[in-house]
C-alpha positions, 0 to 999 in steps of 0.5 A: 730370903736366900737359900745357899748350899755347897757340895764337896768334890771327890778323889776316886781313889779306887774302882773308877770305871766300874760304875759306868753302865753297862758294866755296873749293870752286867758285873756290878761295880764298886768304888773307893772315894773320898770327899775333899774341902774343895766345893760347888757353890749355889746361892738362890734368891727368890724374886717377883720379877717374872725372870729367871737369872742364872749365872756361873760366876766362875766362868763369867757367864750369866743368862736371863730367862722369862719365867717358865715351866721349862727352860731350854736345854741349849749348851748354856748353864744346862747343869742348873736349868736341867735341875730346874725342869726336873724339880718343876716336872717331878714335885707338882709346881704349876707356877713358874718360879722367879728367882736369881741363881748364882753358882760357882766352883772351887776347881775348873771343869773337866778337872776330874774331881767330879765338879759336874755331878757335884754342881747338879748336887748342889744346885738340887741341895738349894732348891731343896732348902727353898722349896721344902722338897722330901729328898733324902740322901739317897733319893737326892744323889739318884735324881742328880745322877737321873738329871745329868745322865738321862735328862741331859744325856751327859756320859759318866758314872754314878759315883760322883752324885753319891759322894757329893751327897753322903760325904767322907770316905765311902765304899760304894757298890753299884748293881743293875736296875741303878741299885746302889749301896753306900758304905760309909767307912769308919776311918781312924783320925791318925790314918786321915791325917798320915793320908793327907800328909802323904798325899799331893794333889796336882793340876796338870793343866790340861782340862779334858772332856770325859765323854770320848773316854766313857764312850770308849769304855761303854763300847769296849764292854758292849763288844766284850773286849777281853783286854779292856773287860779284864782291866776293869775287873782288876780295877773293881778288885782293887777297890776292895783290897784298898779299902782293907789296906786303908782302914788298916792304915797301911798306906805303903800298901794302899799307894803301891796298889794304886799305881798298879791300878793306874796300869790297868785303868790305862788299858780300858781306853786309849785316851786315858793317858798321853805323854803330858800325863806319863811325864808327870807320872814319871817324874813324880816316880823318880822322887820316890812316890809309892803310886799315883794315878789320874783322878776321874775318867782320865786324860787330863785334870788332876792327878794325885800321888802318895809319898812318904811325908818327908819326901813331899817337897821333893815331889812338890818341887819335881811337879814345878817344872810342869805348867800346872799347880799343887792344890792343898786340901783336906779331906771332908767329913760332910756331904752336900749341906744347905741353909737360908739366911734372911738378910742380903748383904749390903752392896 
């Protein structure tokens, strides 16, 4: 039997950074995000070889282990191994499993679209299909968060795991003691269509590690630095404003608030922006774009811009002089999905 899963990546529309502890514990966080039709995938095939083979197809890397109740966390394929280790620990598995796992993602690591967290959700969903684990949506998102942030010690916020699990347009609230409330937005189709027609998603050609940025944000919060804290407060408030504008179909107002959020976001940590990103942003604004920002923690990865659809091609042409690429996409309504098949593809 073969078990497959996919989980959608997300665009962080507003509030990014307010979901990161200790800010979310001290002040509460609020995020507006939406999933897109770019995915992390996982396939698990049960075997009887007394071995565990994990392959990251997009990274052209594979590793074979002897079946065990815990796999070494050593910097290689840790996301996949972290999920396996936690499942064995939490669900009373007393005998090591034997399987082949293949994972891949539509975008490169460090994209700013939540690819690492989304991969954890996809792997967890595939195991859920195989082992019939009793996990609802909130359970799965929280377990994925624990695996990545606590078990593996990777810095970041909480929004990505919930976006990948629930899917669609969501307004997500974060409180102390890891309390999270996901509010799905009832978006009218014409508003989604207009936002898609107005938006350009651009890979800057510069992958980034969010660890340094997140660490700086956390230290600024702990030290109570006024400028950085006020910027984060403003970013959180913008998520409420942009949610209302989006639900009313005011794309222009939404876009201009997006630009203001980017200015505040740059105050949160020194490495959020750089000359390359500023040049891209300036070129986009010069075509008449209403607003834009980096998706994710910052420093590189994807940027997205919102413009009048009749000026969209001009924006794309202006971005063409930079060493990157435009990614065509649609918004995705569904969260992570899992299924099983009984026959393998003939090789």
